[in-house]
MDTraj code that builds the backbone (N, CA, C; nanometers):
import mdtraj as md
import numpy as np

residues = "MET TRP THR VAL GLU GLU ALA ARG GLU ARG LEU LYS SER TYR GLY ALA LYS VAL THR ILE GLN ARG LEU GLY ILE LEU LYS LEU LEU GLU ASN ARG LYS ASP HIS PRO PRO ALA GLU ARG ILE TYR ASN GLU MET ARG GLU SER PHE PRO THR ILE SER PHE ALA THR ILE TYR SER THR ALA GLN LEU LEU GLN ASP ALA GLY LEU ILE GLN ILE ILE THR ILE ASP GLY LYS ARG VAL PHE PHE ASP PRO ASN PRO GLU VAL HIS GLY HIS PHE ARG CYS GLU GLY CYS GLY GLU ILE PHE ASP PHE PRO VAL GLU GLY LYS ILE VAL ASP GLU LEU LYS SER CYS ALA ALA HIS ASN VAL SER ARG VAL GLN LEU TYR LEU TYR GLY LEU CYS SER GLN CYS ALA GLU LYS VAL GLU ALA GLY SER GLY ARG ASP".split()
xyz = np.array([
    [0.0845, -0.1184, 0.0000],
    [0.0000, 0.0000, 0.0000],
    [0.0887, 0.1244, 0.0000],
    [0.0253, 0.2354, -0.0171],
    [0.0983, 0.3602, -0.0295],
    [0.0357, 0.4660, 0.0605],
    [0.1141, 0.5708, 0.0895],
    [0.0623, 0.6871, 0.1608],
    [0.0320, 0.7951, 0.0573],
    [-0.0422, 0.8965, 0.0976],
    [-0.0734, 1.0063, 0.0059],
    [0.0553, 1.0734, -0.0405],
    [0.1514, 1.0888, 0.0504],
    [0.2781, 1.1522, 0.0128],
    [0.3535, 1.0680, -0.0902],
    [0.3565, 0.9367, -0.0707],
    [0.4206, 0.8486, -0.1692],
    [0.3479, 0.8558, -0.3040],
    [0.2154, 0.8600, -0.2987],
    [0.1368, 0.8687, -0.4221],
    [0.1617, 1.0017, -0.4930],
    [0.1719, 1.1082, -0.4157],
    [0.2009, 1.2395, -0.4737],
    [0.3336, 1.2351, -0.5490],
    [0.4352, 1.1772, -0.4872],
    [0.5669, 1.1669, -0.5507],
    [0.5616, 1.0781, -0.6751],
    [0.4844, 0.9710, -0.6680],
    [0.4709, 0.8816, -0.7837],
    [0.4066, 0.9557, -0.9003],
    [0.3021, 1.0347, -0.8715],
    [0.2367, 1.1116, -0.9777],
    [0.3331, 1.2129, -1.0394],
    [0.4098, 1.2804, -0.9541],
    [0.5080, 1.3773, -1.0051],
    [0.6098, 1.3086, -1.0948],
    [0.6620, 1.1949, -1.0498],
    [0.7622, 1.1246, -1.1303],
    [0.7006, 1.0682, -1.2582],
    [0.5704, 1.0458, -1.2570],
    [0.4989, 0.9987, -1.3756],
    [0.4746, 1.1144, -1.4736],
    [0.4940, 1.2365, -1.4242],
    [0.4752, 1.3548, -1.5089],
    [0.3361, 1.4139, -1.5016],
    [0.2584, 1.3740, -1.4017],
    [0.1209, 1.4224, -1.3879],
    [0.1149, 1.5385, -1.2893],
    [0.0212, 1.6284, -1.3136],
    [-0.0020, 1.7372, -1.2193],
    [-0.0709, 1.6804, -1.0954],
    [-0.0307, 1.7304, -0.9807],
    [-0.0932, 1.6880, -0.8554],
    [-0.1943, 1.7961, -0.8169],
    [-0.3179, 1.7763, -0.8605],
    [-0.4230, 1.8745, -0.8337],
    [-0.4878, 1.8466, -0.6988],
    [-0.5591, 1.9453, -0.6490],
    [-0.6265, 1.9294, -0.5201],
    [-0.7338, 1.8203, -0.5278],
    [-0.7993, 1.8058, -0.6434],
    [-0.9001, 1.7007, -0.6578],
    [-0.8344, 1.5628, -0.6602],
    [-0.7221, 1.5496, -0.7268],
    [-0.6507, 1.4217, -0.7276],
    [-0.6037, 1.3864, -0.5874],
    [-0.5561, 1.4870, -0.5137],
    [-0.5162, 1.4615, -0.3746],
    [-0.6357, 1.4180, -0.2912],
    [-0.7512, 1.4787, -0.3153],
    [-0.8722, 1.4396, -0.2429],
    [-0.9084, 1.2944, -0.2673],
    [-0.8983, 1.2500, -0.3916],
    [-0.9274, 1.1101, -0.4247],
    [-0.8248, 1.0185, -0.3593],
    [-0.6978, 1.0580, -0.3624],
    [-0.5939, 0.9775, -0.2972],
    [-0.6208, 0.9645, -0.1479],
    [-0.6629, 1.0742, -0.0841],
    [-0.6928, 1.0695, 0.0600],
    [-0.8095, 0.9757, 0.0888],
    [-0.9091, 0.9740, -0.0010],
    [-1.0221, 0.8818, 0.0173],
    [-0.9788, 0.7361, 0.0058],
    [-0.8789, 0.7105, -0.0779],
    [-0.8363, 0.5724, -0.1036],
    [-0.7270, 0.5235, -0.0099],
    [-0.6539, 0.6158, 0.0526],
    [-0.5413, 0.5771, 0.1374],
    [-0.5868, 0.4828, 0.2490],
    [-0.5154, 0.3728, 0.2638],
    [-0.5385, 0.2731, 0.3701],
    [-0.6742, 0.2028, 0.3625],
    [-0.7447, 0.2120, 0.2519],
    [-0.8718, 0.1403, 0.2385],
    [-0.8453, -0.0041, 0.2035],
    [-0.9291, -0.0907, 0.2534],
    [-0.9220, -0.2334, 0.2215],
    [-1.0391, -0.2756, 0.1329],
    [-1.1387, -0.1875, 0.1192],
    [-1.2551, -0.2217, 0.0372],
    [-1.2316, -0.1786, -0.1074],
    [-1.3319, -0.1940, -0.1898],
    [-1.3238, -0.1636, -0.3327],
    [-1.4397, -0.0703, -0.3672],
    [-1.4269, 0.0580, -0.3342],
    [-1.5412, 0.1470, -0.3545],
    [-1.5732, 0.1674, -0.5026],
    [-1.7028, 0.1683, -0.5359],
    [-1.7401, 0.1982, -0.6746],
    [-1.7177, 0.3465, -0.7041],
    [-1.7053, 0.3787, -0.8313],
    [-1.6823, 0.5175, -0.8723],
    [-1.7923, 0.6094, -0.8191],
    [-1.9158, 0.5605, -0.8131],
    [-2.0267, 0.6421, -0.7628],
    [-2.0032, 0.6843, -0.6183],
    [-1.9500, 0.5937, -0.5359],
    [-1.9235, 0.6268, -0.3956],
    [-1.8118, 0.7304, -0.3857],
    [-1.7062, 0.7126, -0.4663],
    [-1.5970, 0.8103, -0.4668],
    [-1.6516, 0.9468, -0.5092],
    [-1.7340, 0.9473, -0.6118],
    [-1.7953, 1.0716, -0.6602],
    [-1.8766, 1.1381, -0.5489],
    [-1.9624, 1.0628, -0.4824],
    [-2.0466, 1.1193, -0.3764],
    [-1.9637, 1.1687, -0.2587],
    [-1.8603, 1.0944, -0.2212],
    [-1.7745, 1.1378, -0.1108],
    [-1.6951, 1.2623, -0.1497],
    [-1.6497, 1.2689, -0.2732],
    [-1.5738, 1.3857, -0.3192],
    [-1.6617, 1.5102, -0.3296],
    [-1.7889, 1.4928, -0.3619],
    [-1.8790, 1.6086, -0.3754],
    [-1.8963, 1.6833, -0.2448],
    [-1.8718, 1.6166, -0.1314],
    [-1.8815, 1.6855, -0.0030],
    [-1.7788, 1.7979, 0.0057],
    [-1.6590, 1.7753, -0.0464],
    [-1.5527, 1.8765, -0.0436],
    [-1.5412, 1.9539, -0.1741],
    [-1.5818, 1.8912, -0.2837],
    [-1.5698, 1.9512, -0.4173],
    [-1.7051, 1.9405, -0.4886],
    [-1.7991, 2.0303, -0.4571],
    [-1.9354, 2.0180, -0.5104],
    [-1.9453, 2.0198, -0.6625],
    [-1.8463, 2.0759, -0.7311],
    [-1.8544, 2.0855, -0.8773],
    [-1.7783, 1.9745, -0.9490],
    [-1.7257, 1.8781, -0.8745],
    [-1.6497, 1.7696, -0.9383],
    [-1.7421, 1.6889, -1.0295],
    [-1.6878, 1.6395, -1.1379],
    [-1.7683, 1.5638, -1.2344],
    [-1.7279, 1.4163, -1.2343],
    [-1.8167, 1.3335, -1.2897],
    [-1.7830, 1.1920, -1.3076],
    [-1.6630, 1.1781, -1.4002],
    [-1.6537, 1.2664, -1.4990],
    [-1.5402, 1.2605, -1.5917],
    [-1.4082, 1.2754, -1.5162],
    [-1.4054, 1.3633, -1.4170],
    [-1.2839, 1.3806, -1.3361],
    [-1.2541, 1.2548, -1.2562],
    [-1.3576, 1.1933, -1.2006],
    [-1.3386, 1.0700, -1.1235],
    [-1.2796, 0.9615, -1.2137],
    [-1.3382, 0.9418, -1.3316],
    [-1.2913, 0.8367, -1.4219],
    [-1.1530, 0.8661, -1.4786],
    [-1.1270, 0.9903, -1.5159],
    [-0.9943, 1.0221, -1.5709],
    [-0.8872, 1.0100, -1.4633],
    [-0.9211, 1.0454, -1.3397],
    [-0.8251, 1.0296, -1.2301],
    [-0.8008, 0.8822, -1.2020],
    [-0.9054, 0.8010, -1.2078],
    [-0.8885, 0.6562, -1.1882],
    [-0.7916, 0.6007, -1.2917],
    [-0.8091, 0.6392, -1.4170],
    [-0.7202, 0.5904, -1.5227],
    [-0.5768, 0.6369, -1.4990],
    [-0.5595, 0.7625, -1.4601],
    [-0.4260, 0.8152, -1.4312],
    [-0.3614, 0.7395, -1.3154],
    [-0.4378, 0.7170, -1.2080],
    [-0.3835, 0.6464, -1.0913],
    [-0.3468, 0.5030, -1.1266],
    [-0.4259, 0.4395, -1.2117],
    [-0.3913, 0.3038, -1.2556],
    [-0.2654, 0.3071, -1.3425],
    [-0.2590, 0.3999, -1.4356],
    [-0.1419, 0.4104, -1.5232],
    [-0.0143, 0.4369, -1.4434],
    [-0.0279, 0.5105, -1.3323],
    [0.0867, 0.5419, -1.2469],
    [0.1182, 0.4288, -1.1493],
    [0.0383, 0.3209, -1.1526],
    [0.0643, 0.2052, -1.0676],
    [0.0183, 0.2195, -0.9243],
    [-0.0803, 0.3065, -0.9002],
    [-0.1277, 0.3298, -0.7636],
    [-0.2549, 0.2530, -0.7293],
    [-0.3380, 0.2253, -0.8282],
    [-0.4629, 0.1522, -0.8042],
    [-0.4861, 0.0538, -0.9184],
    [-0.5875, -0.0292, -0.9004],
    [-0.6406, -0.1109, -1.0087],
    [-0.7850, -0.0671, -1.0317],
    [-0.8232, -0.0601, -1.1564],
    [-0.9634, -0.0371, -1.1907],
    [-1.0262, -0.1747, -1.2102],
    [-1.1348, -0.1992, -1.1386],
    [-1.2017, -0.3292, -1.1438],
    [-1.3380, -0.3113, -1.2099],
    [-1.3671, -0.3961, -1.3060],
    [-1.4985, -0.3954, -1.3721],
    [-1.5611, -0.5337, -1.3582],
    [-1.5643, -0.5831, -1.2362],
    [-1.5999, -0.7219, -1.2074],
    [-1.7472, -0.7529, -1.2303],
    [-1.8360, -0.6535, -1.2202],
    [-1.9780, -0.6858, -1.2383],
    [-2.0317, -0.6457, -1.3754],
    [-1.9453, -0.5943, -1.4620],
    [-1.9860, -0.5601, -1.5970],
    [-2.0692, -0.4335, -1.6079],
    [-2.0973, -0.3690, -1.4955],
    [-2.1808, -0.2489, -1.4969],
    [-2.1074, -0.1283, -1.4394],
    [-2.0381, -0.1510, -1.3290],
    [-1.9779, -0.0393, -1.2565],
    [-1.8263, -0.0510, -1.2544],
    [-1.7636, 0.0618, -1.2235],
    [-1.6185, 0.0679, -1.2082],
    [-1.5886, 0.0773, -1.0591],
    [-1.4996, -0.0093, -1.0121],
    [-1.4575, -0.0090, -0.8726],
    [-1.3110, 0.0317, -0.8651],
    [-1.2748, 0.0992, -0.7569],
    [-1.1371, 0.1383, -0.7318],
    [-1.0757, 0.0374, -0.6351],
    [-0.9608, -0.0167, -0.6673],
    [-0.8870, -0.1033, -0.5756],
    [-0.7551, -0.0346, -0.5441],
    [-0.7388, 0.0146, -0.4202],
    [-0.6164, 0.0863, -0.3859],
    [-0.4933, -0.0031, -0.3698],
    [-0.5083, -0.1326, -0.3933],
    [-0.3945, -0.2244, -0.3870],
    [-0.3493, -0.2556, -0.5299],
    [-0.2367, -0.1969, -0.5732],
    [-0.1933, -0.2171, -0.7119],
    [-0.1183, -0.3481, -0.7364],
    [-0.0893, -0.4233, -0.6306],
    [-0.0143, -0.5485, -0.6462],
    [-0.1006, -0.6541, -0.7153],
    [-0.0356, -0.7513, -0.7786],
    [-0.1085, -0.8583, -0.8466],
    [-0.1836, -0.9422, -0.7432],
    [-0.3138, -0.9515, -0.7599],
    [-0.3992, -1.0362, -0.6766],
    [-0.5311, -1.0541, -0.7506],
    [-0.6090, -1.1516, -0.7072],
    [-0.7368, -1.1784, -0.7698],
    [-0.8508, -1.1174, -0.6910],
    [-0.9688, -1.1172, -0.7522],
    [-1.0887, -1.0647, -0.6876],
    [-1.2002, -1.1683, -0.6953],
    [-1.2679, -1.1851, -0.5830],
    [-1.3834, -1.2738, -0.5725],
    [-1.5045, -1.1859, -0.5465],
    [-1.6082, -1.1999, -0.6284],
    [-1.7313, -1.1238, -0.6078],
    [-1.8410, -1.2186, -0.5645],
    [-1.8988, -1.1888, -0.4484],
    [-2.0088, -1.2700, -0.3979],
    [-2.1345, -1.2361, -0.4769],
    [-2.1969, -1.3384, -0.5326],
    [-2.3192, -1.3192, -0.6101],
    [-2.4415, -1.3033, -0.5205],
    [-2.4216, -1.3197, -0.3889],
    [-2.5305, -1.2992, -0.2947],
    [-2.5368, -1.1550, -0.2467],
    [-2.4298, -1.1095, -0.1827],
    [-2.4286, -0.9759, -0.1228],
    [-2.3575, -0.8715, -0.2088],
    [-2.2832, -0.9143, -0.3105],
    [-2.2142, -0.8203, -0.3986],
    [-2.0784, -0.7746, -0.3495],
    [-2.0380, -0.8199, -0.2325],
    [-1.9081, -0.7802, -0.1759],
    [-1.7944, -0.8333, -0.2632],
    [-1.6843, -0.7569, -0.2686],
    [-1.5655, -0.7977, -0.3436],
    [-1.4541, -0.8254, -0.2441],
    [-1.3914, -0.9409, -0.2579],
    [-1.2828, -0.9830, -0.1694],
    [-1.1554, -1.0029, -0.2511],
    [-1.0417, -0.9706, -0.1908],
    [-0.9116, -0.9978, -0.2528],
    [-0.8673, -1.1387, -0.2178],
    [-0.7925, -1.2014, -0.3074],
    [-0.7250, -1.3269, -0.2747],
    [-0.5898, -1.3272, -0.3448],
    [-0.4912, -1.3939, -0.2842],
    [-0.3566, -1.3930, -0.3430],
    [-0.3499, -1.4771, -0.4701],
    [-0.2730, -1.4289, -0.5639],
    [-0.2434, -1.5020, -0.6875],
    [-0.0921, -1.4961, -0.7001],
    [-0.0285, -1.6084, -0.6737],
    [0.1173, -1.6067, -0.6670],
    [0.1783, -1.7183, -0.7497],
    [0.3065, -1.7054, -0.7689],
    [0.3863, -1.8128, -0.8246],
    [0.3607, -1.8449, -0.9692],
    [0.3483, -1.9742, -0.9939],
    [0.3447, -2.0273, -1.1297],
    [0.2307, -1.9696, -1.2135],
    [0.1130, -1.9549, -1.1546],
    [-0.0007, -1.9063, -1.2332],
    [0.0243, -1.7649, -1.2847],
    [0.0834, -1.6782, -1.2017],
    [0.1130, -1.5416, -1.2455],
    [0.2153, -1.5439, -1.3579],
    [0.3204, -1.6236, -1.3414],
    [0.4227, -1.6345, -1.4459],
    [0.3619, -1.6841, -1.5766],
    [0.2736, -1.7842, -1.5675],
    [0.2098, -1.8375, -1.6878],
    [0.1171, -1.7351, -1.7526],
    [0.0430, -1.6622, -1.6703],
    [-0.0458, -1.5604, -1.7253],
    [0.0332, -1.4490, -1.7934],
    [0.1427, -1.4089, -1.7305],
    [0.2237, -1.3003, -1.7865],
    [0.2985, -1.3423, -1.9125],
    [0.3284, -1.4704, -1.9266],
    [0.4018, -1.5159, -2.0447],
    [0.3076, -1.5742, -2.1498],
    [0.1846, -1.5308, -2.1469],
    [0.0805, -1.5798, -2.2372],
    [0.1250, -1.5690, -2.3828],
    [0.1568, -1.6846, -2.4391],
    [0.2011, -1.6940, -2.5798],
    [0.3138, -1.5949, -2.6050],
    [0.3035, -1.5222, -2.7134],
    [0.4089, -1.4272, -2.7494],
    [0.3667, -1.2844, -2.7177],
    [0.2677, -1.2699, -2.6323],
    [0.2141, -1.1374, -2.6020],
    [0.2927, -1.0715, -2.4893],
    [0.2886, -0.9400, -2.4853],
    [0.3519, -0.8636, -2.3786],
    [0.2431, -0.8213, -2.2803],
    [0.2273, -0.8945, -2.1720],
    [0.1204, -0.8706, -2.0744],
    [0.1615, -0.7579, -1.9808],
    [0.0776, -0.6542, -1.9716],
    [0.1088, -0.5408, -1.8849],
    [0.0422, -0.5513, -1.7481],
    [-0.0705, -0.6215, -1.7401],
    [-0.1347, -0.6422, -1.6106],
    [-0.2231, -0.7655, -1.6174],
    [-0.2502, -0.8205, -1.5001],
    [-0.3308, -0.9416, -1.4886],
    [-0.4495, -0.9108, -1.3989],
    [-0.5708, -0.9473, -1.4421],
    [-0.6883, -0.9366, -1.3572],
    [-0.7598, -1.0709, -1.3603],
    [-0.7794, -1.1277, -1.2421],
    [-0.8452, -1.2569, -1.2296],
    [-0.9691, -1.2388, -1.1426],
    [-1.0860, -1.2721, -1.1971],
    [-1.2124, -1.2579, -1.1261],
    [-1.2742, -1.3955, -1.1038],
    [-1.3166, -1.4197, -0.9810],
    [-1.3918, -1.5403, -0.9468],
    [-1.5276, -1.4972, -0.8930],
    [-1.6280, -1.5793, -0.9136],
    [-1.7640, -1.5485, -0.8713],
    [-1.8200, -1.6671, -0.7937],
    [-1.9039, -1.6389, -0.6965],
    [-1.9661, -1.7440, -0.6172],
    [-2.0329, -1.6828, -0.4959],
    [-2.0413, -1.7593, -0.3880],
    [-2.1006, -1.7107, -0.2638],
    [-1.9937, -1.7018, -0.1561],
    [-1.9915, -1.5895, -0.0851],
    [-1.8996, -1.5766, 0.0282],
    [-1.9469, -1.6704, 0.1390],
    [-1.8651, -1.6884, 0.2398],
    [-1.8986, -1.7844, 0.3452],
    [-2.0287, -1.7477, 0.4163],
    [-2.0525, -1.6180, 0.4402],
    [-2.1754, -1.5777, 0.5087],
    [-2.2991, -1.6062, 0.4235],
    [-2.2932, -1.5734, 0.2955],
    [-2.4082, -1.5994, 0.2076],
    [-2.4294, -1.7494, 0.1885],
    [-2.3205, -1.8249, 0.1798],
    [-2.3316, -1.9705, 0.1653],
    [-2.3982, -2.0311, 0.2886],
    [-2.3642, -1.9795, 0.4078],
    [-2.4271, -2.0282, 0.5314],
    [-2.5767, -1.9992, 0.5303],
    [-2.6145, -1.8804, 0.4832],
    [-2.7568, -1.8450, 0.4769],
    [-2.8318, -1.9384, 0.3825],
    [-2.7707, -1.9702, 0.2687],
    [-2.8335, -2.0608, 0.1723],
    [-2.8474, -2.1997, 0.2335],
    [-2.7411, -2.2457, 0.2999],
    [-2.7453, -2.3782, 0.3641],
    [-2.8529, -2.3831, 0.4708],
    [-2.8601, -2.2786, 0.5529],
    [-2.9602, -2.2750, 0.6598],
    [-3.1011, -2.2733, 0.6013],
    [-3.1196, -2.2013, 0.4915],
    [-3.2507, -2.1927, 0.4270],
    [-3.2912, -2.3202, 0.3568],
    [-3.1941, -2.3973, 0.3085],
    [-3.2278, -2.5199, 0.2357],
    [-3.2640, -2.6341, 0.3294],
    [-3.2381, -2.6181, 0.4579],
    [-3.2709, -2.7226, 0.5535],
    [-3.4150, -2.7170, 0.5996],
    [-3.4862, -2.6125, 0.5574],
    [-3.6262, -2.5963, 0.5979],
    [-3.7196, -2.6630, 0.4983],
    [-3.8334, -2.7110, 0.5494],
    [-3.9368, -2.7691, 0.4608],
    [-4.0586, -2.6824, 0.4588],
])
top = md.Topology()
chain = top.add_chain()
for i, resn in enumerate(residues, 1):
    res = top.add_residue(resn, chain, resSeq=i)
    for name in ("N", "CA", "C"):
        top.add_atom(name, md.element.get_by_symbol(name[0]), res)
traj = md.Trajectory(xyz[None], top)
C-alpha cells in the first residue's frame, strides 16, 4: 500500500499534475481495504468539491492506474470499482451480497499468465464469482427448511 505523500511523488515522477481534486481522491483511497465503486468516490468527493464531475473521477482513476497506484475493477460488468492495492492479486465477487474480496495469486499461475504466448502482458486481472462464506451459510440454513 501507499501513503498520500508516496502517491504524490509517484504522480510527479509519472509527469502528472498533482491537483487538489486528485489529492482528495488519494486521501479517500489511502489505507482502504474495500473496493469502492466510482459512484461512492464521486459522492464522497462532492462533499468537499461540489462541482467535481464523473469525468474527473474516471480520468483520475485511469491516471492512478497508469501510475501504478490503483487497479480499476470492472468485475460486475456495470460499474467501475477502485482497488487501492496495485499489487497482483485476484478478486472474488459474492453473487449474494455483492461484496468484493481480494485473494492472493502467486507463483506459477502469475508467471504463466504473464508469459501468455508471445504477447507482452502489462497487467493481470483474475475474477472469481460465487457465494462468500456468510451468504453460503444463509443458503445452507434456508435449504434445511421444509
